[in-house]
C-alpha positions in Angstrom: 81.9 -109.2 294.6 85.5 -111.9 294.6 88.1 -111.6 291.8 87.5 -113.8 288.6 90.5 -114.6 286.3 91.2 -118.2 286.1 94.6 -117.5 288.2 92.2 -116.2 291.3 89.6 -118.6 291.1 92.1 -121.7 291.9 91.2 -123.5 295.0 93.5 -122.3 297.9 95.0 -126.0 298.4 96.1 -125.9 294.3 97.9 -122.5 294.6 99.3 -123.3 297.6 101.0 -126.0 296.1 102.1 -124.8 292.6 103.5 -122.3 294.6 105.1 -124.5 297.1 106.4 -127.2 294.7 108.4 -125.1 292.5 112.2 -124.7 292.3 114.1 -121.5 291.7 117.1 -122.5 289.4 120.1 -120.1 289.7 122.5 -119.3 286.8 125.5 -117.3 286.5 125.0 -113.5 285.3 125.7 -113.1 281.1 126.3 -110.1 279.7 123.1 -110.1 278.1 120.9 -111.0 281.6 122.8 -108.1 283.0 121.8 -105.8 280.2 118.5 -107.0 281.2 119.0 -106.0 284.4 119.9 -103.0 284.1 117.6 -102.0 281.6 114.8 -103.1 284.2 116.5 -100.6 286.9 116.3 -98.2 284.8 112.7 -98.5 284.2 112.6 -98.6 287.5 114.3 -95.8 289.0 112.6 -93.8 286.7 109.5 -93.4 288.3 109.5 -90.2 290.6 110.2 -90.2 294.2 107.0 -91.4 296.1 104.3 -88.8 297.1 100.8 -90.5 297.9 101.2 -88.8 301.6 99.7 -86.0 299.5 96.6 -87.4 298.9 95.2 -88.5 302.5 92.2 -86.5 303.7 92.0 -88.0 307.6 94.1 -87.1 310.6 95.3 -88.2 313.1 93.7 -85.1 315.5 90.3 -86.7 317.4 89.1 -82.4 317.5 88.1 -81.4 314.0 87.2 -77.2 313.9 85.7 -75.7 310.8 86.9 -74.0 307.8 85.0 -71.5 307.5 81.5 -69.3 307.6 79.6 -70.0 305.1 76.9 -67.7 305.9 74.7 -65.5 308.5 71.6 -64.2 309.2 69.9 -62.3 311.2 72.0 -60.2 314.0 75.2 -62.0 314.6 78.1 -60.3 315.8 81.8 -61.3 314.7 81.2 -64.4 313.7 84.3 -65.6 312.1 85.1 -66.0 315.8 84.2 -69.2 315.3 87.1 -69.8 313.1 89.8 -68.2 314.4 90.4 -66.2 317.9 87.6 -64.0 319.2 83.3 -64.7 320.6 80.7 -64.6 318.1 77.3 -63.0 319.9 73.7 -64.0 318.6 71.4 -61.7 319.7 67.4 -61.4 318.8 64.5 -59.6 320.0 61.2 -61.0 321.2 58.8 -61.0 319.2 55.3 -59.0 319.1 52.2 -60.7 319.4 50.5 -62.2 316.3 47.6 -60.8 314.6 44.3 -63.1 314.7 41.6 -64.2 312.3 38.1 -63.1 313.8 36.6 -66.1 316.0 35.2 -68.7 313.8 37.1 -68.7 310.8 37.7 -72.3 308.8 39.9 -73.3 306.2 39.1 -76.0 304.1 42.2 -77.7 301.6 42.4 -79.6 298.2 43.1 -82.6 300.3 45.1 -82.8 304.2 46.7 -85.8 305.4 44.5 -87.8 308.0 46.2 -90.7 310.0 44.4 -89.5 312.7 40.9 -88.7 311.6 41.4 -85.1 310.2 40.5 -81.7 311.0 39.7 -81.5 314.6 42.2 -79.0 316.3 44.0 -81.6 318.1 47.7 -81.8 317.0 48.0 -85.0 315.6 45.7 -83.9 312.9 46.9 -82.3 309.8 43.5 -80.6 308.8 43.6 -77.2 306.7 41.9 -75.7 310.4 45.3 -76.0 312.3 46.3 -73.1 310.0 44.3 -70.9 311.1 44.0 -72.0 315.2 46.6 -69.5 316.2 48.7 -72.3 317.9 52.5 -72.2 315.7 52.3 -76.0 316.8 49.7 -77.8 314.7 50.3 -77.7 310.6 47.9 -78.8 307.8 50.0 -81.1 305.7 48.5 -82.1 302.7 47.7 -85.3 301.8 49.6 -86.5 298.1 53.3 -85.9 297.8 54.7 -84.0 294.4 51.1 -83.2 293.6 50.5 -80.0 292.9 48.5 -77.6 292.5 47.8 -77.8 296.3 45.5 -75.5 298.0 44.0 -73.8 301.6 41.1 -71.6 300.9 40.3 -69.7 304.7 37.1 -67.9 305.1 36.3 -65.4 308.0 33.0 -64.6 309.1 33.5 -60.9 308.5 35.2 -58.8 306.4 39.1 -58.1 307.2 41.3 -55.8 306.4 44.5 -57.3 304.5 48.1 -55.6 303.4 49.4 -58.4 303.0 49.2 -61.9 304.6 52.2 -63.9 306.6 52.7 -68.4 305.6 54.6 -69.7 309.1 55.2 -73.0 307.4 57.5 -76.1 309.1 61.0 -76.5 307.9 60.4 -79.7 306.6 57.3 -78.7 304.1 58.0 -75.3 303.2 55.9 -74.1 300.3 58.2 -73.0 297.4 56.3 -71.5 294.9 52.6 -70.4 295.5 49.9 -67.7 294.5 47.8 -66.1 297.0 44.6 -64.5 296.0 41.5 -62.7 297.5 37.5 -63.3 296.8 35.9 -59.4 296.0 32.1 -61.0 295.7 32.6 -62.5 292.5 35.8 -63.8 291.1 39.3 -64.7 292.8 42.0 -61.8 292.7 45.8 -63.0 292.4 47.4 -60.3 294.8 50.7 -62.0 294.7 52.9 -64.7 293.5 55.7 -65.7 295.5 58.7 -68.6 294.0 62.0 -69.6 295.1 60.8 -69.5 298.5 62.9 -70.7 301.2 61.7 -69.1 304.5 59.6 -70.7 307.0 57.9 -67.8 308.0 57.7 -65.6 304.7 55.3 -62.3 304.6 53.3 -61.8 301.8 52.9 -58.2 301.4 49.7 -57.1 299.0 50.1 -54.1 296.0 47.6 -52.6 298.0 45.1 -52.9 301.2 42.6 -55.4 300.8 39.1 -55.8 302.8 38.1 -59.9 301.8 36.5 -62.2 303.9 37.9 -65.4 302.0 41.9 -65.6 300.9 43.2 -68.8 298.8 47.1 -69.9 298.5 47.9 -72.0 296.1 50.9 -74.0 296.4 52.6 -75.1 292.8 56.1 -76.3 294.2 58.0 -77.4 297.8 61.7 -76.9 299.1 62.5 -80.9 298.7 62.8 -82.3 302.4 63.8 -85.3 303.6 60.2 -86.4 303.8 58.6 -86.1 300.7 57.9 -82.9 298.9 54.7 -82.0 301.2 53.1 -79.0 302.2 53.3 -78.1 305.8 51.6 -74.8 306.6 51.7 -74.1 310.6 49.7 -70.3 310.4 48.4 -68.0 308.2 48.6 -64.8 310.0 46.2 -61.9 308.8 48.8 -59.5 308.3 52.3 -58.5 307.6 54.0 -59.5 310.3 58.3 -59.2 310.8 59.7 -60.7 313.2 63.0 -60.1 314.1 65.2 -62.2 311.9 66.4 -65.6 313.1 70.3 -65.4 314.4 72.3 -67.7 312.5 75.5 -68.8 311.4 76.4 -71.8 309.5 79.7 -73.1 309.4 81.2 -75.2 306.7 84.0 -78.7 308.4 85.2 -78.5 304.5 84.3 -82.3 303.5 82.2 -83.9 305.8 82.9 -85.8 309.4 81.4 -87.5 312.1 81.2 -86.8 315.9 79.9 -85.4 318.8 79.4 -81.8 317.9 81.4 -79.0 320.9 80.6 -75.7 321.8 82.1 -73.6 324.2 79.3 -70.8 325.3 80.8 -67.5 327.1 77.6 -67.1 328.8 73.8 -66.0 327.7 71.5 -63.4 328.4 68.8 -64.9 331.3 66.1 -64.9 329.6 66.7 -69.1 328.6 67.8 -68.2 324.9 67.9 -71.2 323.3 70.5 -72.8 320.6 69.2 -74.6 317.8 71.5 -77.4 315.7 70.9 -78.0 312.0 73.4 -80.7 310.2 73.1 -81.4 306.6 76.3 -83.0 304.5 75.0 -80.5 301.6 74.0 -77.3 301.2 71.3 -78.0 299.0 69.5 -79.9 301.8 70.3 -77.2 304.7 67.7 -75.7 306.3 67.0 -75.3 309.3 66.4 -79.2 310.1 68.7 -81.4 309.6 69.0 -83.2 306.6 68.8 -86.6 308.6 69.1 -87.2 312.5 67.7 -90.1 314.4 64.6 -88.4 315.6 63.6 -88.4 312.3 62.0 -92.0 312.5 60.1 -90.5 315.7 58.8 -87.5 314.0 61.3 -85.4 315.8 61.9 -81.9 315.6 65.1 -83.0 313.5 67.6 -80.2 315.3 69.5 -80.4 319.0 68.9 -78.0 321.0 70.5 -76.5 323.9 70.0 -73.6 326.2 73.1 -71.9 327.0 73.5 -71.2 331.0 74.5 -67.0 332.0 77.8 -68.2 332.8 80.6 -69.8 330.6 80.1 -73.5 329.8 81.2 -76.2 327.2 78.2 -78.3 325.9 79.1 -81.7 324.4 76.1 -82.3 321.5 75.5 -86.3 323.3 72.1 -88.2 322.9 69.7 -86.7 325.8 67.6 -83.7 327.2 68.4 -81.1 328.9 65.2 -80.4 331.4 63.4 -83.4 331.7 61.5 -84.5 328.6 62.4 -80.9 327.1 65.7 -79.4 325.2 66.3 -82.6 323.4 69.9 -83.5 321.5 70.2 -86.2 319.0 74.5 -86.8 319.8 76.4 -87.6 316.9 76.3 -86.8 313.2 77.6 -86.8 310.2 77.6 -83.7 308.4 79.7 -80.9 306.2 77.7 -77.3 307.4 76.4 -77.0 310.2 73.9 -74.1 311.7 74.4 -72.7 314.7 70.4 -70.7 315.6 69.1 -68.6 318.4 65.8 -70.8 318.4 64.1 -73.0 320.7 61.1 -75.0 320.0 57.8 -73.4 321.4 57.2 -76.9 323.4 60.7 -76.0 325.1 59.4 -73.4 327.1 60.5 -72.1 329.7 63.7 -74.1 329.4 64.6 -72.4 326.3 62.9 -69.4 324.0 63.7 -68.2 320.7 64.9 -65.2 321.9 68.1 -63.4 324.1 72.1 -63.4 323.2 73.9 -66.1 323.2 78.2 -65.7 323.5 79.6 -68.4 321.8 83.7 -68.5 321.6 84.6 -71.7 320.0 83.1 -74.8 317.9 84.6 -78.2 317.7 84.0 -81.6 316.5 84.8 -84.7 318.6 85.5 -87.0 315.8 84.7 -91.0 315.8 86.3 -91.9 312.6 88.9 -94.1 312.5 92.0 -91.9 312.7 93.2 -91.3 308.9 96.7 -89.7 308.8 99.2 -91.0 306.4 101.1 -92.9 309.9 98.4 -94.8 310.2 98.0 -96.5 307.0 99.7 -100.1 306.1 98.8 -100.2 302.5 98.6 -97.6 299.5 98.8 -96.9 295.6 99.8 -94.7 293.6 100.2 -94.3 289.8 101.2 -91.7 287.3 97.0 -90.5 287.0 96.4 -88.3 289.7 92.8 -88.3 289.3 92.3 -91.9 290.1 95.3 -91.6 293.0 92.6 -89.4 295.1 89.5 -91.3 294.4 91.6 -93.9 296.2 92.1 -91.7 299.0 89.0 -90.0 299.0 87.4 -93.5 299.5 89.5 -94.7 302.2 89.0 -91.5 304.1 84.9 -92.4 304.1 86.0 -95.8 304.6 87.3 -93.9 308.1 84.0 -91.8 309.0 82.3 -94.8 309.4 84.8 -97.2 311.0 83.6 -96.6 314.5 82.7 -97.7 317.6 79.1 -99.6 318.0 77.1 -97.7 320.4 73.2 -97.7 321.3 72.9 -94.3 321.6 74.5 -93.8 318.2 72.8 -96.8 315.9 69.9 -97.2 314.0 67.2 -96.4 316.4 64.6 -98.5 314.4 65.5 -101.7 316.8 69.2 -102.5 316.2 71.0 -101.7 319.4 72.4 -105.4 320.3 74.4 -105.9 323.4 76.5 -108.4 321.6 78.3 -105.6 319.2 77.6 -102.7 322.0 81.1 -101.2 322.2 82.8 -102.8 319.9 84.7 -102.2 316.4 82.4 -102.6 313.3 82.0 -101.2 310.1 78.4 -99.2 309.5 77.0 -98.7 306.3 77.3 -94.9 306.1 78.7 -91.9 308.4 75.2 -90.0 309.6 72.4 -93.0 308.8 72.1 -96.0 309.2 75.0 -96.6 311.5 74.3 -100.0 311.4 76.4 -102.8 309.9 75.0 -104.3 307.0 76.7 -107.0 305.6 76.7 -106.1 301.7 78.3 -103.3 302.8 81.2 -105.0 304.6 81.7 -107.0 301.7 83.6 -103.5 300.5 84.3 -101.1 303.1 85.9 -105.0 304.6 87.9 -105.2 301.1 88.5 -101.4 302.0 89.6 -102.1 305.8 92.3 -104.7 304.3 94.3 -103.0 301.8 94.8 -99.2 303.6 94.2 -99.4 307.6 94.1 -103.1 307.8 91.8 -102.7 311.1 90.7 -106.2 310.4 88.7 -106.7 313.9 86.2 -103.9 312.4 84.8 -106.3 309.7 84.9 -109.9 312.0 82.9 -108.5 314.8 80.5 -108.1 312.6 80.3 -111.4 310.7 80.6 -113.1 313.8 77.9 -111.3 315.5 75.3 -111.8 312.1 76.7 -115.9 312.4 75.8 -116.4 316.0 72.0 -114.6 315.4 71.5 -117.4 312.6 68.1 -118.5 312.5 67.1 -122.1 312.6 66.8 -122.4 308.9 70.3 -121.1 308.0 69.5 -117.5 306.6 71.6 -115.2 307.8 70.1 -111.4 308.6 71.8 -108.8 306.9 72.0 -106.6 310.0 71.2 -105.8 313.2 68.5 -104.2 312.6 64.6 -105.2 313.6 66.3 -107.0 316.1 68.0 -109.2 313.2 65.0 -109.8 311.3 65.3 -107.6 308.2 64.5 -110.1 305.4 67.2 -109.8 302.6 67.0 -112.6 300.2 70.4 -112.1 298.6 72.5 -111.1 301.9 73.7 -114.0 304.0 75.3 -115.1 300.2 77.5 -111.8 301.3 78.4 -112.8 304.1 79.9 -116.4 302.8 82.1 -113.8 300.3 83.1 -111.2 303.2 84.4 -114.6 304.8 86.1 -115.6 302.9 88.1 -112.3 302.1 88.7 -111.9 306.2 90.6 -115.6 306.1 91.7 -114.4 303.0 93.7 -110.7 304.0 94.0 -112.0 307.5 94.8 -115.7 307.9 92.2 -115.9 310.7 91.5 -119.7 309.9 90.1 -119.8 313.5 87.4 -118.1 312.2 86.4 -119.9 309.2 86.9 -123.0 312.1 84.3 -121.5 314.1 81.4 -120.7 311.6 82.1 -123.3 309.2 78.7 -125.0 310.6 77.4 -121.2 310.1 78.5 -122.2 306.2 77.1 -125.3 305.8 73.4 -124.4 307.1 73.0 -121.6 304.7 74.6 -123.0 301.5 73.1 -126.8 302.1 69.9 -126.2 304.1 68.4 -122.5 303.4 69.5 -121.7 300.3 68.3 -124.9 298.3 64.9 -124.1 300.3 64.5 -121.4 297.9 65.9 -123.2 294.8 63.9 -124.2 292.1 63.9 -126.7 289.5 65.8 -125.3 287.1 68.2 -125.6 289.6 68.3 -121.9 290.2 67.6 -119.5 293.2 64.0 -118.1 292.9 62.9 -115.8 294.9 59.3 -116.3 296.1 59.7 -119.9 296.9 59.6 -121.0 301.1 58.1 -117.6 302.2 60.3 -115.3 300.6 57.9 -113.1 298.2 58.1 -110.3 300.4 62.2 -110.3 301.1 64.3 -107.7 299.3 67.9 -107.0 298.4 70.2 -104.5 298.9 67.9 -102.0 297.1 64.5 -103.4 298.0 63.7 -103.8 294.3 60.7 -105.2 293.6 62.2 -108.7 291.7 60.9 -112.0 291.7 61.5 -115.1 290.3 65.1 -116.4 288.6 67.2 -113.3 289.1 70.4 -113.3 287.6 72.2 -111.3 290.2 70.8 -113.6 292.8 72.2 -116.8 291.1 75.4 -114.9 289.9 76.2 -114.3 293.7 75.4 -117.8 294.7 77.5 -119.1 291.8 80.9 -116.4 293.6 79.7 -117.7 297.2 79.9 -121.7 296.0 83.3 -121.2 294.7 84.3 -119.1 297.6 83.3 -121.3 300.7 84.8 -124.4 298.9 87.9 -122.3 299.1 87.3 -122.1 302.4 86.7 -125.9 303.0 89.4 -126.9 301.3 91.4 -124.4 303.8 90.0 -126.3 306.7 90.6 -129.9 305.4 86.9 -130.4 304.5 87.9 -131.7 301.0 84.3 -133.2 300.0 82.3 -130.2 300.7 84.3 -128.1 298.4 83.9 -130.6 296.0 80.2 -130.2 296.4 79.8 -126.9 296.9 82.9 -126.8 293.1 79.8 -128.5 291.6 77.4 -127.4 292.5 78.7 -123.6 291.6 79.2 -125.1 287.8 75.6 -126.5 287.7 73.8 -122.7 288.6 76.0 -121.3 286.5 74.9 -124.0 283.2 71.5 -122.9 284.5 72.3 -119.1 284.4 74.0 -119.2 280.9 70.7 -121.7 279.8 67.5 -120.0 281.0 69.1 -115.8 281.9 70.8 -115.3 278.8 69.7 -113.2 276.4 71.6 -113.6 273.1 69.1 -110.8 271.2 70.5 -108.5 273.5 74.3 -110.4 274.1 73.4 -109.7 277.8 71.6 -111.2 280.8 68.2 -110.7 281.9 67.8 -109.2 285.1 65.4 -111.9 285.6 63.3 -114.5 283.9 60.1 -113.0 285.1 57.8 -110.1 284.0 59.4 -107.0 281.5 62.9 -107.8 279.8 65.4 -105.8 281.1 69.0 -106.6 282.1 70.5 -105.1 285.4 74.4 -104.1 286.0 74.6 -105.9 289.1 73.8 -109.0 287.5 76.2 -109.0 284.5 78.8 -107.8 286.8 79.0 -110.4 289.1 78.2 -113.3 286.5 81.6 -111.8 285.0 83.4 -111.4 288.3 82.0 -114.9 289.3 83.2 -116.5 285.9 79.8 -117.9 284.9 80.3 -115.8 281.5 82.1 -116.9 279.0 84.9 -114.5 276.7 82.5 -114.4 274.3 79.6 -113.1 276.8 81.7 -110.8 279.1 82.5 -108.9 276.0 79.3 -108.7 274.8 77.0 -107.6 278.4 80.4 -105.5 279.0 79.2 -103.4 275.3 75.5 -103.8 276.1 76.3 -101.8 279.8 78.4 -99.5 277.9 76.0 -98.2 274.9 72.8 -98.8 277.4 73.4 -97.3 280.8 76.4 -95.0 280.3 76.0 -91.8 282.1 77.8 -88.7 283.0 78.1 -89.6 286.5 78.2 -93.6 286.1 77.1 -96.5 284.7 73.5 -96.6 285.7 72.3 -100.0 287.7 69.4 -100.8 284.9 69.0 -100.6 281.3 65.3 -99.0 281.3 62.7 -98.2 284.0 60.9 -101.5 283.8 61.4 -102.5 287.8 61.8 -98.8 289.3 60.5 -95.8 287.7 64.3 -94.4 287.4 66.2 -97.4 287.0 68.0 -96.2 283.6 69.6 -92.9 285.5 70.2 -94.7 289.0 73.7 -94.9 289.9 75.5 -97.1 293.0 79.0 -97.5 293.3 78.1 -100.8 294.6 76.8 -102.9 291.5 79.4 -100.0 289.7 81.9 -101.9 291.2 81.4 -105.5 290.5 81.1 -103.9 286.5 84.3 -101.9 287.4 86.3 -105.8 288.1 84.3 -106.9 285.4 86.0 -104.9 282.8 89.8 -104.7 284.3 89.4 -108.8 284.1 88.3 -108.7 281.0 91.4 -107.2 279.6 88.9 -103.5 278.7 91.6 -101.9 281.8 90.6 -98.1 279.5 86.8 -98.7 279.6 87.6 -99.2 283.9 89.1 -96.6 284.2 86.8 -93.8 282.2 84.3 -95.5 284.5 85.9 -94.7 287.5 86.8 -91.2 286.6 82.7 -90.5 285.6 82.0 -92.2 289.0 84.0 -91.0 291.5 84.9 -88.3 289.4 80.9 -86.7 289.8 81.0 -87.6 293.3 84.7 -85.3 294.0 83.7 -82.7 292.0 80.3 -81.7 293.8 79.2 -81.1 296.8 79.9 -82.3 299.8 83.3 -83.3 298.0 85.7 -85.6 298.5 83.2 -88.3 300.0 81.4 -91.2 298.4 77.8 -91.1 298.1 75.2 -94.5 298.9 73.6 -93.6 295.4 73.2 -90.7 292.5 70.0 -90.0 290.6 68.9 -88.8 288.1 71.4 -85.4 286.4 74.1 -86.4 289.5 71.2 -85.8 292.0 70.9 -87.3 295.7 69.1 -90.1 294.5 67.0 -90.3 297.5 67.3 -86.5 298.1 67.7 -85.3 301.8 68.2 -88.9 303.4 70.9 -90.2 300.8 74.2 -90.2 302.6 77.1 -89.1 301.4 80.0 -90.6 302.8 78.9 -94.5 302.8 81.6 -97.4 302.9 79.5 -100.1 300.4 80.8 -97.0 297.8 84.6 -97.6 298.4 85.2 -100.0 295.9 87.9 -97.8 294.1 90.1 -98.7 296.5 89.7 -103.0 295.9 89.5 -101.8 292.1 92.6 -100.0 291.5 94.8 -102.6 294.2 93.3 -105.7 293.2 92.7 -105.3 290.0 94.6 -102.2 288.2 97.7 -102.8 290.3 96.8 -106.3 290.1 97.6 -107.8 293.5 95.5 -110.2 295.5 95.7 -112.7 298.1 94.4 -116.5 297.4 95.6 -118.0 300.1 94.7 -117.4 303.5 96.4 -114.1 305.0 99.0 -114.3 301.6 99.9 -117.5 302.3 99.9 -117.3 298.4 99.4 -114.3 296.6 98.9 -113.8 292.4 99.9 -110.1 290.7 98.8 -109.5 287.7 98.7 -106.2 286.5 95.9 -104.6 284.4 97.7 -101.2 283.5 95.3 -100.2 280.5 96.8 -96.2 279.4 98.1 -95.8 283.1 102.0 -95.4 282.6 102.5 -96.9 285.8 101.4 -98.0 289.2 103.0 -98.9 293.0 101.1 -99.9 295.9 101.7 -101.7 299.0 99.2 -104.4 300.3 99.6 -105.4 304.2 99.6 -108.7 304.9 100.1 -110.9 308.0 103.8 -111.7 307.1 104.7 -108.2 306.2 104.1 -106.3 303.4 103.3 -107.3 299.6 104.6 -104.6 297.3 104.4 -104.1 293.7 105.8 -101.6 291.2 105.7 -101.5 287.4 105.6 -99.5 284.5 105.2 -99.5 280.6 107.6 -98.2 277.9 111.6 -97.3 278.5 111.8 -100.1 276.0 110.1 -103.1 277.2 106.1 -103.7 277.6 105.8 -104.2 280.8 108.2 -103.9 284.3 107.5 -105.2 287.1 108.7 -105.4 290.5 107.2 -107.5 293.2 108.7 -107.6 297.1 107.1 -110.8 299.1 107.1 -111.1 302.6 108.8 -114.2 304.3 106.8 -117.5 304.6 104.6 -116.6 301.3 104.7 -117.5 297.3 102.6 -116.8 294.4 102.3 -116.5 290.6 102.7 -113.5 289.1 100.5 -113.1 285.5 102.7 -109.8 283.1 100.8 -109.2 280.0 102.1 -109.5 276.4 100.2 -106.4 274.8 99.8 -109.0 271.8 103.4 -109.0 271.1 104.8 -112.3 271.5 107.5 -111.6 273.8 110.5 -112.3 276.3 109.8 -112.7 280.0 113.1 -112.1 282.0 112.9 -112.4 286.1 115.9 -111.0 287.6 117.4 -110.8 284.4 116.5 -114.9 283.9 114.9 -115.7 280.9 111.8 -117.9 281.8 109.8 -117.4 279.1 111.6 -117.1 275.3 108.8 -116.5 273.3 107.3 -120.0 272.8 108.5 -121.9 275.6 109.1 -121.9 279.6 112.3 -121.8 280.7 112.0 -121.2 284.7 108.9 -121.4 287.2 106.6 -123.3 284.8 106.1 -120.2 282.9 102.4 -120.6 280.6 100.5 -118.5 278.1 96.9 -118.3 277.7 97.9 -115.6 274.8 97.6 -112.2 277.0 99.8 -112.9 279.4 102.1 -115.1 280.7 102.0 -116.7 284.3 105.3 -117.3 286.3 104.3 -120.3 288.9 105.3 -120.7 292.1 107.2 -117.0 292.7 109.0 -117.8 295.8 109.1 -114.7 298.4 112.1 -112.0 298.2 112.2 -109.0 295.7 112.1 -109.8 291.7 111.8 -107.5 288.8 110.2 -109.0 285.8 110.7 -107.6 282.5 108.2 -108.4 279.6 110.0 -107.3 275.6 108.9 -107.8 272.5 110.9 -110.2 270.5 
């Protein structure tokens, strides 16, 4: 997702030569020049005092406290003690014995999931008999998720008097809407209809007592869960069971946080009461079960357990078990809401029981996020548009949550732990999951880091580790998951572009030199092995039919997204090659990039629609990812860019962003699913194509939606139909790959980018649109690069740039479609038709000043 203007696509060495070869001519101050200097100074002085710290979301505190009590249930005394001074007490009486069905009672069902055999009564079966076996640990699980109605029928050998029944369900399969009917000897008679149920144990009272030998429960809707909408009923009790209500307190931390929960207990009763913790990023998916825990992958309980002692103690929730293999916890969590319940798993008895008394004096979180107080920022952004400002700092906070040390206990549990990463600072993909550094995520979150807190070792550690695990054929793994074997087709290209970014922003050419052989193997060995006779990458060649991509999409053949990204990677690699003195490699890669770009335009441009095809194979559709990157990578001509962007605006716009496909032929929700990850290059493309206002409008729909919906502030992994969580409770609500609004605003709207390693050369090209003014600092190894611009006040644009010593760059200012005069520090550099200084050039929409040296400069653009 690199930058695309002609200015930004120039190789490192060309920009360096232009900058270093320029000279600055000094002239005596004339009255006209003095007047221009005064007008420029007045325009900049008109701006309000800097207020960017107002938008900062992070904190330097390592301990974070909840901000309010969201709800309570059962016997809870002084719940507000957990957000202030005081002691909160949870109490629950021991339940009475449950009624039982007569011996010989059986059950049948419309279907049941039977991976381990079926109705055999064992704890590993999912047959209907589990609902009447008297064992609450077993359950009936219907076979087909999201398929209704699903029914369970109980048959007793003798008639039973029933005032009602009680349904005990699994917290990950609660029946929401269901009916209860009894058999009167000739017909089924509906005794109760339940809607909107969320209770794990639900007593259903009949209008009057019924004597019957058969009962049928018909489910028409289940509560959404992290495992799909299955029905999971553990027991049907023959009677109305009124157990003492579970005692719980739900705490709200105000925004998504990440780390280790810590609870200070004031003691507990002697009967070993247990405490269960459930976590969720949203209220929608807050139940007795967490919206996600790492133990979910192994069929765990979905909660963290602890049994406090009778004496006062402080417990930190870390991965492990308190009593042998009982009373276990997962440790680190990303969440906004924490539900603390007096409860225990049956399997944890006698070490923990679901009743007794527990006193809690304090709840906090040992945060593992990168500290993010205003004083930790090395770069910042501010503009006249408050909403844009807030989105920039929200995204920065999101990135803080995923910047953390790689620890075996906290990462993706599916064989992602790696001794070569343990103990190192990395950029994970999400706060709650997968908590594994994926290079596609680093492609965005790395830029966000470089522009905010500038701790580049977090990106370097990931990039270097993945290169160190490169396969012999040149393929680079996307992450450590699966012992570095997850087969993704596109992610080695993201490794190339992310490595380029890392060197551009940090100047670490030693990294580039060390891993240059890996770059060659990726581009000259592996990708040529999956290139077809058209000169295009084609998924399916060389055994890649089963490879995935960033969204594990079932795409095959010549895909625009893969090939446009290939063009960008080849150009980025050429820049690295030139910086390291490998001119022949640079020339070869640039030539290949031009060849691939030509093939994309020949075989994948859909002239009828005016946009690039998603794939040359299968149904006709057009992807946001391929079209956006084709423009950013310079594959598209200006006319093609305008046409493609117009099509995306018309065919993919949703109230919550732009969908990643224009129809549903690839996946069932393609025209409704929004990824900030693929929206970022489209937003870039709009800025770089002169459509700043449409870029801003898309930002506001996408980031405005995420900001204004629970959990607020943080940026979501993906958005589904009607603005929902696209993968339900499993969706990560704080995801680094969704933070592209930071580089979009700093690099594209403010307009400052590195063009040589470590900002040795840079470019400033504002894209203001309707924004009145903007300013910011970009951290560089040489010091801050400061940019401020404002529109109006007698000028088309007034721009101030302060560049650190040892750097130089090019400045491109918009003309607003007018014939303009451009002054630099009061001296005319462009007189409306000819260059007078800085080798100024015009492309019709911008005047570019070349070779601007370090120091402070003011550029004023006025209409003639």
